[in-house]
C-alpha positions in Angstrom: 0.0 0.0 0.0 1.4 3.3 -1.1 1.0 6.6 0.8 0.9 10.0 -0.9 0.3 13.5 0.4 -2.9 15.3 -0.5 -0.9 17.8 -2.6 0.8 14.9 -4.5 -2.6 13.2 -5.1 -4.0 16.5 -6.4 -1.1 17.1 -8.8 -1.0 13.5 -10.1 -4.7 12.4 -9.8 -4.8 10.8 -13.2 -1.7 8.7 -12.5 -3.1 7.9 -9.0 -6.3 6.6 -10.6 -4.3 4.5 -13.0 -2.5 2.8 -10.1 -5.8 2.1 -8.4 -7.2 0.7 -11.7 -4.3 -1.7 -11.7 -5.3 -2.9 -8.2 -3.2 -0.8 -6.0 -4.6 0.8 -2.8 -3.3 4.3 -2.0 -3.5 6.1 1.3 -3.7 9.9 1.1 -2.2 11.9 4.0 -2.3 15.5 5.1 0.1 16.8 7.6 1.3 13.3 8.3 -2.2 12.1 9.2 -4.1 9.5 7.0 -7.3 11.2 5.7 -8.4 8.9 2.8 -7.9 5.5 1.2 -8.4 5.1 -2.5 -8.9 1.5 -3.5 -10.3 -0.4 -6.5 -14.1 -0.4 -6.6 -16.1 -3.6 -6.3 -16.9 -5.0 -9.7 -20.4 -5.8 -8.6 -23.2 -3.4 -9.5 -26.0 -5.3 -7.8 -26.7 -7.8 -10.6 -25.4 -10.7 -8.5 -27.5 -9.6 -5.5 -30.6 -9.4 -7.8 -29.9 -12.9 -9.1 -29.8 -14.3 -5.6 -33.0 -12.5 -4.6 -34.8 -13.9 -7.7 -33.7 -17.4 -6.8 -35.0 -17.0 -3.2 -38.2 -15.4 -4.5 -38.9 -18.4 -6.6 -38.2 -20.9 -3.8 -41.4 -22.4 -2.4 -39.7 -23.2 0.9 -39.4 -19.6 1.9 -43.1 -18.9 1.9 -45.4 -16.1 0.7 -44.5 -13.7 3.4 -40.9 -13.6 2.2 -42.0 -13.2 -1.4 -44.2 -10.3 -0.4 -41.4 -8.6 1.6 -39.0 -9.0 -1.4 -41.6 -7.5 -3.8 -42.0 -4.6 -1.4 -38.3 -4.1 -1.2 -37.9 -4.1 -4.9 -40.7 -1.7 -5.4 -39.1 0.7 -2.9 -35.8 0.8 -4.9 -35.7 3.0 -7.9 -33.6 2.7 -11.0 -31.7 5.9 -10.1 -30.6 4.4 -6.8 -29.1 1.4 -8.6 -27.1 3.4 -11.1 -23.6 4.8 -11.2 -23.9 8.6 -10.5 -20.5 9.2 -12.1 -21.1 7.6 -15.5 -22.2 9.8 -18.3 
């Protein structure tokens, strides 16, 4: 794990992101104190979770109450909550 100062991170942010993209975790410090950790993002976007929920929902052993709760949870979630706010 590499440590960089906040000033260095600011000056070299693109290179810092390239390092993180290659799997490196970088700790950012200010005045010698750790203030942030930049690490690779999880590759999951919720699709795996939705797949598991679908399998559970279809299982008869879990009962109707579970199915109803899952339906309510899905209805409460919106497409905007399950999207990447940084993608254009």
